[in-house]
C-alpha positions, 0 to 999 in steps of 0.5 A: 500500500502506498501512503496517502495524503490529500494530494495522492488521489491515485494512491495504489493498494498493491505496487506496480509490478504486481499490478502488472503481474495480477493484469498479465495473468488474468489476460493469459487466462482469458486468452487460453482456449482452455480456460476462458470460461473458467473461474479465475480465483484472486485472494484478497485479504479486503473484499473488493465489492461491495463497497462501504457506505462512506465510499459509495457516493455519486461523486466518490468517496470523501478523502476522509473516508479514503484515509480511514480505510486500508482496503479497496475502499482506501484505494478507490483508483486501484479498484476503478483500475482492477475492474476497468481492466477486466471490463475492458477486456470482457474477462469472464469468471473472475471470483474474489476470495476475501474475508477480513470484515468478519462478515460473510456474504456473496456479491455478485456485480456486472461491470461493463458486460462482464460478471464478477463475484466476491465471496467474503468469509466469516471469521474462524474466530470472532469473539468480540462483536463489536469488531465485527462488520454489519451489513448495515455498513454496506451499500449492498445494492447499488450501481456506479460508474467505473472510470479507468483509462478514459473509459466509463463502465457501469457497475451493478452490484447485488450482495447477499449476507449470510448469517454466520459469524464464526464460520468458514466458506467452501467454494466449488467450482462446477461445469454443467452442460457447457457453463461454469458455476461456483457453489458456495457453502458457508458455515456458522458455528451458530447458524445453518449452512448457507448455500448459493449456486452462481452462474459465472 
Protein backbone atom coordinates (compact mmCIF):
# COMPACT_ATOMS: atom_id res chain seq x y z
CA UNK A 1 0.00 0.00 0.00
CA UNK A 2 1.12 3.52 -0.77
CA UNK A 3 1.01 6.25 1.83
CA UNK A 4 -1.86 8.66 1.28
CA UNK A 5 -2.32 12.38 1.68
CA UNK A 6 -4.91 14.90 0.39
CA UNK A 7 -3.02 15.26 -2.89
CA UNK A 8 -2.53 11.53 -3.51
CA UNK A 9 -5.81 10.63 -5.18
CA UNK A 10 -4.06 7.98 -7.28
CA UNK A 11 -2.52 6.12 -4.33
CA UNK A 12 -2.37 2.37 -5.00
CA UNK A 13 -3.17 -0.61 -2.83
CA UNK A 14 -0.66 -2.72 -4.80
CA UNK A 15 2.75 -1.93 -6.23
CA UNK A 16 3.23 -1.47 -9.96
CA UNK A 17 4.94 -4.85 -10.47
CA UNK A 18 2.23 -6.70 -8.53
CA UNK A 19 -0.53 -4.94 -10.46
CA UNK A 20 1.18 -5.72 -13.76
CA UNK A 21 1.64 -9.39 -12.81
CA UNK A 22 -2.04 -9.73 -11.89
CA UNK A 23 -3.20 -8.13 -15.13
CA UNK A 24 -0.81 -10.28 -17.17
CA UNK A 25 -2.10 -13.44 -15.48
CA UNK A 26 -5.73 -12.46 -16.09
CA UNK A 27 -5.02 -11.87 -19.78
CA UNK A 28 -3.15 -15.17 -20.11
CA UNK A 29 -6.09 -17.06 -18.63
CA UNK A 30 -8.58 -15.11 -20.73
CA UNK A 31 -6.73 -15.80 -23.99
CA UNK A 32 -6.18 -19.50 -23.33
CA UNK A 33 -8.88 -21.59 -25.07
CA UNK A 34 -8.88 -24.03 -22.14
CA UNK A 35 -9.27 -21.32 -19.49
CA UNK A 36 -11.35 -18.53 -21.05
CA UNK A 37 -14.55 -19.45 -19.24
CA UNK A 38 -13.05 -21.18 -16.20
CA UNK A 39 -13.15 -19.49 -12.78
CA UNK A 40 -10.20 -17.17 -12.16
CA UNK A 41 -9.62 -17.05 -8.41
CA UNK A 42 -8.13 -13.93 -6.85
CA UNK A 43 -7.40 -13.96 -3.12
CA UNK A 44 -7.57 -10.56 -1.45
CA UNK A 45 -7.64 -9.98 2.29
CA UNK A 46 -10.08 -7.09 1.88
CA UNK A 47 -13.28 -7.28 -0.15
CA UNK A 48 -13.33 -5.63 -3.55
CA UNK A 49 -17.14 -5.41 -3.49
CA UNK A 50 -19.50 -4.33 -2.02
CA UNK A 51 -18.33 -0.84 -1.11
CA UNK A 52 -18.79 0.60 2.34
CA UNK A 53 -21.49 3.25 2.55
CA UNK A 54 -18.98 6.07 3.03
CA UNK A 55 -17.30 5.08 -0.23
CA UNK A 56 -20.51 4.81 -2.27
CA UNK A 57 -21.47 8.34 -3.25
CA UNK A 58 -22.12 9.75 -6.70
CA UNK A 59 -19.01 11.94 -6.44
CA UNK A 60 -16.86 9.14 -5.08
CA UNK A 61 -15.56 8.72 -1.53
CA UNK A 62 -14.72 11.74 0.58
CA UNK A 63 -10.94 11.97 1.20
CA UNK A 64 -11.38 11.42 4.94
CA UNK A 65 -13.26 8.18 4.22
CA UNK A 66 -10.36 6.94 2.10
CA UNK A 67 -7.83 7.71 4.82
CA UNK A 68 -9.79 5.71 7.39
CA UNK A 69 -9.83 2.52 5.25
CA UNK A 70 -6.89 0.24 4.55
CA UNK A 71 -8.71 -1.95 1.99
CA UNK A 72 -10.03 -1.30 -1.50
CA UNK A 73 -12.36 1.44 -0.24
CA UNK A 74 -9.28 3.36 0.82
CA UNK A 75 -7.76 3.07 -2.66
CA UNK A 76 -10.60 3.77 -5.11
CA UNK A 77 -8.22 4.31 -8.04
CA UNK A 78 -6.88 0.77 -7.62
CA UNK A 79 -10.36 -0.73 -7.57
CA UNK A 80 -11.35 1.29 -10.63
CA UNK A 81 -8.24 0.11 -12.48
CA UNK A 82 -8.85 -3.55 -11.64
CA UNK A 83 -12.57 -3.56 -12.46
CA UNK A 84 -11.99 -1.38 -15.52
CA UNK A 85 -9.30 -3.77 -16.77
CA UNK A 86 -11.63 -6.75 -16.38
CA UNK A 87 -14.46 -4.89 -18.13
CA UNK A 88 -12.26 -3.57 -20.96
CA UNK A 89 -10.88 -7.01 -21.83
CA UNK A 90 -14.20 -8.74 -21.07
CA UNK A 91 -12.52 -11.25 -18.79
CA UNK A 92 -15.08 -13.78 -17.64
CA UNK A 93 -15.19 -15.89 -14.50
CA UNK A 94 -13.31 -13.66 -12.05
CA UNK A 95 -14.01 -14.70 -8.45
CA UNK A 96 -12.56 -12.73 -5.52
CA UNK A 97 -12.11 -14.51 -2.19
CA UNK A 98 -11.76 -12.24 0.83
CA UNK A 99 -12.37 -12.24 4.56
CA UNK A 100 -11.16 -9.37 6.76
CA UNK A 101 -14.54 -7.84 7.67
CA UNK A 102 -15.63 -10.71 9.96
CA UNK A 103 -18.78 -10.91 7.86
CA UNK A 104 -20.10 -13.54 5.44
CA UNK A 105 -21.43 -12.43 2.08
CA UNK A 106 -21.66 -13.20 -1.62
CA UNK A 107 -21.62 -10.33 -4.11
CA UNK A 108 -22.48 -10.62 -7.78
CA UNK A 109 -21.63 -7.60 -9.89
CA UNK A 110 -21.85 -6.76 -13.57
CA UNK A 111 -19.08 -4.44 -14.76
CA UNK A 112 -19.62 -3.35 -18.32
CA UNK A 113 -20.66 -6.61 -19.97
CA UNK A 114 -18.93 -9.09 -17.64
CA UNK A 115 -19.79 -10.60 -14.28
CA UNK A 116 -17.51 -10.73 -11.27
CA UNK A 117 -18.15 -12.41 -7.93
CA UNK A 118 -16.80 -11.59 -4.46
CA UNK A 119 -17.11 -14.31 -1.81
CA UNK A 120 -16.40 -12.94 1.65
CA UNK A 121 -15.73 -15.47 4.40
CA UNK A 122 -16.62 -14.98 8.06
CA UNK A 123 -13.95 -15.07 10.73
CA UNK A 124 -12.99 -18.52 11.94
CA UNK A 125 -13.05 -17.12 15.48
CA UNK A 126 -14.74 -13.81 16.28
CA UNK A 127 -15.51 -13.61 20.01
CA UNK A 128 -15.97 -9.82 20.07
CA UNK A 129 -19.12 -8.80 18.12
CA UNK A 130 -18.26 -5.09 18.31
CA UNK A 131 -15.25 -5.76 16.04
CA UNK A 132 -17.37 -7.35 13.31
CA UNK A 133 -18.72 -5.44 10.34
CA UNK A 134 -22.50 -5.41 9.86
CA UNK A 135 -24.54 -5.62 6.64
CA UNK A 136 -25.82 -2.10 7.33
CA UNK A 137 -22.28 -0.79 6.81
CA UNK A 138 -22.30 -1.65 3.10
CA UNK A 139 -24.03 -0.57 -0.10
CA UNK A 140 -25.42 -4.03 -0.75
CA UNK A 141 -27.35 -3.02 -3.86
CA UNK A 142 -26.07 -0.12 -5.91
CA UNK A 143 -25.05 1.05 -9.34
CA UNK A 144 -22.02 3.25 -9.91
CA UNK A 145 -19.59 4.14 -12.69
CA UNK A 146 -16.08 2.74 -12.96
CA UNK A 147 -13.77 5.26 -14.62
CA UNK A 148 -10.41 4.01 -15.83
CA UNK A 149 -8.04 5.05 -18.62
CA UNK A 150 -10.63 7.36 -20.14
CA UNK A 151 -13.29 4.65 -20.30
CA UNK A 152 -16.50 4.46 -18.28
CA UNK A 153 -18.25 1.25 -17.26
CA UNK A 154 -21.50 0.78 -15.38
CA UNK A 155 -21.14 -1.43 -12.32
CA UNK A 156 -24.27 -2.95 -10.82
CA UNK A 157 -23.84 -4.69 -7.46
CA UNK A 158 -26.08 -7.17 -5.65
CA UNK A 159 -24.98 -8.61 -2.29
CA UNK A 160 -26.44 -11.27 -0.02
CA UNK A 161 -25.27 -11.62 3.58
CA UNK A 162 -25.13 -15.00 5.29
CA UNK A 163 -26.00 -15.34 8.99
CA UNK A 164 -22.69 -16.96 9.98
CA UNK A 165 -20.38 -15.01 12.30
CA UNK A 166 -17.79 -17.62 13.31
CA UNK A 167 -17.31 -20.05 10.43
CA UNK A 168 -15.79 -20.77 7.05
CA UNK A 169 -16.58 -20.98 3.34
CA UNK A 170 -16.36 -23.85 0.88
CA UNK A 171 -16.40 -22.70 -2.76
CA UNK A 172 -16.70 -25.44 -5.36
CA UNK A 173 -16.40 -24.82 -9.13
CA UNK A 174 -18.83 -26.84 -11.25
CA UNK A 175 -19.03 -27.36 -15.00
CA UNK A 176 -22.54 -28.19 -16.15
CA UNK A 177 -23.55 -28.44 -19.81
CA UNK A 178 -20.75 -26.15 -20.91
CA UNK A 179 -21.41 -23.46 -18.28
CA UNK A 180 -19.33 -22.76 -15.17
CA UNK A 181 -20.87 -22.28 -11.74
CA UNK A 182 -19.52 -21.75 -8.25
CA UNK A 183 -21.34 -23.45 -5.41
CA UNK A 184 -20.82 -21.51 -2.20
CA UNK A 185 -21.45 -23.07 1.21
CA UNK A 186 -20.96 -20.92 4.29
CA UNK A 187 -20.81 -22.81 7.57
CA UNK A 188 -21.34 -20.98 10.85
CA UNK A 189 -20.84 -22.17 14.39
CA UNK A 190 -24.27 -20.88 15.45
CA UNK A 191 -26.07 -20.83 12.12
CA UNK A 192 -27.40 -23.36 9.65
CA UNK A 193 -25.35 -23.92 6.47
CA UNK A 194 -26.06 -21.24 3.89
CA UNK A 195 -25.64 -22.14 0.21
CA UNK A 196 -25.82 -20.41 -3.13
CA UNK A 197 -25.11 -21.62 -6.66
CA UNK A 198 -23.80 -18.85 -8.88
CA UNK A 199 -23.48 -18.93 -12.64
CA UNK A 200 -20.31 -17.24 -13.83
